[in-house]
Phi, psi and omega in degrees: 000132184284141176284147176288143179279134177278161177301322180294319178297319178296320179298313180297321178297318177298322181287340180291338179278319181189165174298141178220151176282162178300319181294322177296314179298317179303313181295318181293319179292324178296320178296333178280355175093011178284145179290146182308319182296322179289324178296312181298318178297319179294318178296316179302316180296315181295321178294316180299325180278353180084010179286328182242125178216109185300321180294315179298318179295319181293320178296318179296316179297315179299319178299319178294322180290316179301320180297338178278354176080033182266160180285166178301320182295321177287326176299311180298317179300314181292325176294317177299318177301327181277002177092011178278131183210175174059223183297327179295315178298315179299317181295315181294318179293329176293335179270349184279135179300163178287166184298324179299313179297316179299317181294316180297319178295316179299317179297316181298321180288319185287316188255351179040250184263357180283156175250096182284161178291154177303323180296319180293319177299314181298315179298316181300309183292319179298322179292346179255012171088013180281147181296148183304315182299317180295316179300313179300317178299314180294321178296318178300316181296320180290325182281332188253000000 
């Protein structure tokens, strides 16, 4: 007969896949049907052991989002969706490059040595949430 999984075991299993914030873990454990008191006790234990660190999780999440070539506004939106908030969100966003740097990096990764058409560059950047003015400036620089 299989032993029941404890909330702490479920939490550790979730963390084995990737860093997660306390709020994300809380929501996932609640969906699994664990009682709130057991979830909170498990989170307190995991935080005390250093398994859960919201700042570390937010930085890791931001890094994955940045690697996808998204704008600062989309990075912030996705971090909020993941439960990052308050001072942790402010700190991570303060460490995030500006939109110009993010856009230039995204272009360099996406197009490498190819010279895409201005229309393709504009569609690519707009699809990643960059402001129209920034997109127009970069397209002008690439064309001229």
